[in-house]
C-alpha positions in Angstrom: 44.4 -148.9 -146.1 42.6 -150.3 -143.0 42.4 -146.7 -141.6 40.7 -145.6 -144.9 38.2 -148.5 -144.6 37.5 -147.5 -140.9 36.7 -143.9 -142.0 34.2 -145.2 -144.5 32.6 -147.4 -142.0 32.4 -144.5 -139.6 30.7 -142.3 -142.2 28.2 -145.1 -143.0 27.5 -145.6 -139.3 27.1 -141.9 -138.7 24.5 -141.5 -141.5 22.7 -144.6 -140.3 22.5 -143.3 -136.7 21.8 -139.6 -137.6 20.3 -139.7 -141.1 20.2 -136.3 -142.8 17.0 -135.1 -144.4 15.0 -137.8 -142.7 11.3 -137.1 -142.4 8.2 -136.2 -144.4 8.3 -132.6 -145.6 5.2 -130.4 -145.4 5.1 -130.0 -149.2 6.7 -132.2 -151.9 6.1 -132.1 -155.6 7.4 -135.6 -156.2 7.1 -138.8 -154.2 7.9 -142.5 -154.7 8.0 -145.6 -152.5 10.6 -148.4 -152.7 10.9 -151.9 -151.2 13.6 -154.5 -150.9 11.6 -157.5 -149.8 14.6 -159.8 -149.3 16.1 -157.7 -146.5 13.1 -155.6 -145.5 14.4 -152.2 -146.5 11.6 -149.7 -147.2 12.0 -146.1 -148.3 9.8 -143.2 -149.4 11.6 -140.4 -151.3 10.1 -136.9 -151.2 11.3 -134.2 -153.6 10.5 -130.6 -154.2 11.4 -129.8 -157.8 11.1 -126.3 -159.3 12.7 -124.5 -162.2 14.5 -127.7 -163.3 16.2 -128.1 -159.9 15.8 -130.4 -156.9 15.2 -127.8 -154.3 14.8 -130.3 -151.5 15.1 -134.0 -150.9 13.9 -136.0 -147.9 13.2 -139.6 -147.1 11.4 -141.8 -144.6 11.7 -145.5 -144.1 13.5 -148.2 -142.3 16.3 -150.5 -143.3 19.8 -151.7 -142.8 22.7 -149.3 -142.2 23.7 -149.4 -145.9 20.2 -148.5 -147.1 19.7 -145.7 -144.6 23.2 -144.2 -145.1 22.8 -144.4 -148.9 19.5 -142.5 -148.7 21.0 -139.9 -146.3 24.0 -139.3 -148.5 21.8 -139.2 -151.6 19.5 -136.5 -150.3 22.6 -134.4 -149.4 24.1 -134.9 -152.8 21.0 -134.1 -155.0 19.8 -131.0 -153.2 20.2 -127.9 -155.4 21.2 -129.9 -158.5 19.7 -129.6 -161.9 17.6 -132.7 -163.0 20.1 -133.7 -165.7 22.9 -133.7 -163.1 20.8 -135.8 -160.7 20.1 -138.4 -163.4 23.8 -138.5 -164.3 24.8 -138.9 -160.6 22.4 -141.8 -160.4 24.1 -143.5 -163.3 27.6 -142.9 -162.0 26.6 -144.1 -158.5 25.0 -147.3 -160.0 28.1 -148.0 -162.1 30.3 -147.5 -159.1 28.4 -150.0 -156.8 27.9 -152.6 -159.6 31.6 -152.8 -160.6 33.1 -149.8 -162.4 35.7 -148.1 -160.2 35.5 -144.3 -160.7 38.7 -142.4 -161.4 39.7 -138.8 -161.7 36.9 -136.2 -162.2 34.3 -138.9 -162.0 35.5 -140.0 -158.6 35.5 -136.3 -157.4 31.9 -135.9 -158.6 30.8 -138.9 -156.5 32.4 -137.3 -153.5 31.0 -138.7 -150.2 29.1 -141.5 -152.1 32.4 -143.4 -152.6 32.0 -144.6 -149.0 29.5 -147.1 -150.4 31.8 -148.4 -153.2 32.6 -151.5 -151.1 29.1 -152.9 -151.6 30.1 -154.0 -155.1 31.9 -156.9 -153.5 28.5 -158.0 -152.0 25.8 -158.3 -154.6 23.0 -158.6 -152.1 24.1 -155.3 -150.5 24.1 -153.5 -153.8 20.3 -153.7 -153.7 20.4 -152.0 -150.2 22.6 -149.2 -151.5 20.7 -148.6 -154.7 17.1 -148.9 -153.5 16.8 -145.2 -152.6 18.4 -144.2 -155.9 15.9 -146.2 -158.0 13.2 -144.7 -155.9 14.5 -141.2 -156.6 14.4 -141.9 -160.3 10.8 -143.2 -160.0 9.8 -140.1 -158.1 11.3 -137.8 -160.8 9.5 -139.8 -163.5 6.2 -139.6 -161.6 5.9 -143.4 -161.3 2.9 -144.5 -159.3 4.0 -148.1 -158.7 6.3 -148.8 -155.9 9.9 -149.6 -156.8 11.0 -153.1 -155.9 14.5 -154.6 -155.9 12.9 -157.9 -157.0 11.0 -156.5 -160.1 11.5 -158.4 -163.3 
């Protein structure tokens, strides 16, 4: 099992050092900002949505390795997906990091995101992993207020 844990750490570190889809695109149809004031993570999610699909997903921001890796993995996972699948993926990911261990087909759907499952053991780190996901949801809903991990 330690080798399995090391692999997960390597994936997280790789996505932190070389985040995928990092940067502001020339054109985005949806955008939202997120902030985790307790640890300083900040993220902006940029989406291009057309014909009910997330055509592209990018992000900018700064944060801890968990926050950056989560945003990088998220943008890879949602590109090309229909909106209903993106919303479902958000809920499955949130359940996974807050305590429900995925099994079978559900685990397969989460694919690479399972590398972040260990954060459920560290409640403060759950906020780091989920900030970008809540910001994604806000972007899809057209929310104008910034997402905060400390909102009531």
